[in-house]
N, C-alpha and C positions, 0 to 999 in steps of 0.2 A: 478273947481279944491276947488276952496274956498268954497264952498258949501257942500265940502264933508271934508273939513279941522273943520269945524264949524259943523258939525254932528260927529266926532268922537269928537268935547271935549261935546259936551252938551250929547254925549250919557257916557263919564267917569264923568261928571259932576253929572249927572244924577244918576248912580251908587255907586259913593263916599255919595251924599247925602242920597242914600237907607241905604246906609250902616250903614251913620251915626246916621239915624232916629233907625236904625235896635239895635246897640251899645247904643245908648240913650234909648231904649224901655227894652232891656236887662241890661242895669247898675243895677239898685236893685239885679238882679239874678246874677250878676255875684258879685256882693258885698256879697251876699248872701254868694254864691258858694266857695268866697274865708275865706269866715269867718269859714264856718263847714270846710274845709281842715286846718285852721289855728287852730282850735279844736279840730282836729283830729291828727295834729301833737303832740300840748303836753299833748293830752290825754294820746298817746300811749307813748310819754317819760314818763311820771307817770306809766302809766301800768309796761313799760321794766321793772325801777326799783324797784316796787310791787313785781311783777313774779320773777325777780332775789330774792328777798331775800327772797321771800315764796317759791319758789326751793331750794334754797340752804340751808333749815334746812334739805330737806329730802334725797336730792342728795350731795353726796359730791365730783361728780366731775365738776369740771368747764367749762366745755366743755358745757357739757349738760345743766346746769342752762342756761350759755349763747344763747343756740339756742335756747329755750323754751321762754326766756324772749323777745329773737328779734321777735322770730314766732309769737308771744299775739300781737309785737306793730306792727309789717307788716300786720295783721290779721283787727285792729282798725285804718290805714290809708288809706285800699283798700275799709273799709264802707266807710270811708269818702268819700273818692273820687268816690264812685259808687252813694251816696247822691249828692253831687254836680254836677255831667252830672246830673243825674235827675234833679235839679233843673235849670239846661240850658237847659233841656230837648233833652241830648246827651246821653240818655240811649240805644239807639242803636245800638250805636258808642261802645258802653261798652261794650256790649254783644258779637259786633262781636271781641272784644281785647281777650274779657274771649276764644272766640270759641278757635281763634289764638291760643292762650296763653294755651288751653289746649290741643290743637294737639300736640302742641313742646311739653308739660311736657310729654306726652304719648311718645314720640319720645327718649326721654333723660331719660325716666325712665327703658325704655326696654335698653338703651346702658348702662346702671348703673347700673343695677339689683339687683347684688351682695352690691355695695356701698353701695344703698340707704337700701338693707336688714340690712346687716351691721348696719346702721345707727339706722334703728328703733330697733335693737335687743338691741345696746349699752344704747337707752335710756330706753326700756323695764327693762334692768338687773341694771340700774340707783335707778329704783324706790322698787327693791326687797330689801327687809329690811333683807331676809337672806344671801344677798352676799353682804360682804362690802369689803372694802380698808382695807388690816391689816387682815383680817380670811385665815385662812390656808384652802386648798381645793385641791381634786383631782378629773377629768375632761380629759378624751381624753387621754388617758394614762401617763398624767401628775399631779405631785401632787407640790402643794409651798405655800408661801404667795404672798395673789394678791397685787399686787404695783399699777395698774392702772384700772379704765376701762374709756375706753373713747369713743366716736362716731364709731369707726373703729374696737379697738381691744381690747381685754382681757390679760392684760399683768400677768404672774406669775415670782415669782421668786422662783427658787427649791434650795432644801437645799444644793445645791452645789455651791452655787451662780450662777449658769448659768441662765438665762433673757431666756422664754418661751410667745412667742407672736403669741396666737389665733386668729379667725375670733373671732365675736361677736355670729356670727348669729352659727355655732358651739356649745357655750357656752347652746345656749336654744336648741339646739336637740336631745342634749348627755347628760345622766344623769350627776350632779354633787354631792358630796361628802365633806360635812363642815364640817370639824372635830373641828370649834369653834362655830360650834353652842351651844354645852354640855362642863362643865367645868369638865370631866371626861372621859378617855382612859381607854381603855380596855388590858394590857397587856399579849401575848401569850408566854411563852415560855415551847419548846421543846428540853426535852433531854433524858436521857439512865444511866441507870448503869447496873453494872454489874449483871453475875448470883447469884454472891454468896451472894450477897447484902441481906442486912436484911431488909427490903421495908417496912415495917413499920416505920423502927427508917430512912428510906431515906423520907418518906412521911411527919413527923416530924419534920425532920431537915431543909427540905426545907420551909414547912409554915411559921417556924420559923425565918430562915429568913429572908425570904420574907418580914415579918411582922417586925423584927426589924429594915429593912433598907428602910424603906419607912413610916415618920409619918402617910401618910393618908390611910394606910391597919390596921384597926382599929382589930387585934389582927391572929393568926392561923387561927381558921374561916371562916375569911374572905377572905382566899387563898385557892381558887379551887384546888386540885391538885387529876390528875388521871391515872393510868395507860392505854396505849392506846393496846401494843403488846409487843409479843417476837419478838425481833428481831434478826439478824443474831448472832451479837456480842452483844447485851444488852437486858436489859428488860426499853423498851422508855416511856414516860409519857408525859404528857399536864401540865402545871402549868397556875393559870391565879390571874390576880389581876387587881383592880384596882388601878387609880393615878391620880392624881389631875394635869392635861394638855389638852394644846389648838391646839398643833401641833401635826403632828408626829416625828418634833426635837425632840422632849421633850419624845414622847415616846421612839424613839433609844436610847436617854440616857438613861433611864429607865431602858430597857433592858439592855442596856449594864451593868449596874453598878449591875443590878439584876444578870447577870451574873459570873462574878467578885468575888461577894459574895457569890453565890452559891460555885462555886469553891474553894476560899477559907476553905469554911464551910465544904466541899468533905474531903477536904486535910487533916483537921485537924482529922475528924473522919475514917480517911482513908477508905474514900469510892472510889472507882477508876469508871472514865467515861471512858468503853472501846471504841476503834475505829475498824474499820475491821481489821484482821487479812487474811493472809493466809497458811495453817501451810502444809510444805511437808514432808510426813512420807517415809521412806526407813524400810521396817523389812527384816529379815533373808533371805525371799524369793527369791528377789532380789539380781542377781548375776551379775559379769561384765564379758563375754567373751572377753579375749584379743588374742584368737588365728591368727584373723586375721589382728590384728594390729601385732603383731610378724614376721608374714608371710611378709607382706609390708616392716619391715625396714630388713628382711634378703633378700629381692630382691633385695635391691637397696645398 
């Protein structure tokens, strides 16, 4: 019994001595690995701050800037960890960990496919110079001012002050019209005048009214005027002109102002804007036979 206990103690002591020798042998490697991790951590912090400043100049979204800066910092820390494990001859362990993380990442990616696609789309939208916060856009059947672009959604405020939230991937997959990319918009106004109107006078009066109403219109010659058809109750025309505007709301205000001023000008000149009417004509050939009605009253 005493022999077995002594053997166990000797075995433990020899094992501890071997571990101590191994630790002393690898102590420089431990120190070097720790130094590498220490340097990687501080370099990652510096790169995080620098990346955030650089990205913030190009991207207005706070969440996107923070995410990109954190990803760059994490990549640097992982590189430092890989170098440190290589110094300790544990690169195989890192390989197995990366393989496990890859399988787990694939499973998570499949489960969160829609979320990840919106995140990637949000990053792509943030770097598009032609889509910025404050722009007036029209996409997916909605039109309004862009008030936010984050990692999940694209937010629009419509002219009626309603908020529309769209997934980022829909913005990338569908056409988008940005009214704010140009400083001018063309207003198209359709109307009609009575058949007895002097068409040449109507054209001159309409052009002059538009030119006098909007300062950016350089005279009547800058206004386009075309008669389009003989309507049921009027001769219809199309009038087009350019205004300085960057949103649909300004365009609607300009169109409203043009309609008011044109109506005033037509009233002063006695030009009527007809509306569809139905005429019932009774001539002398129409007669009323009241025999059956008299017979019914006499029976009663």
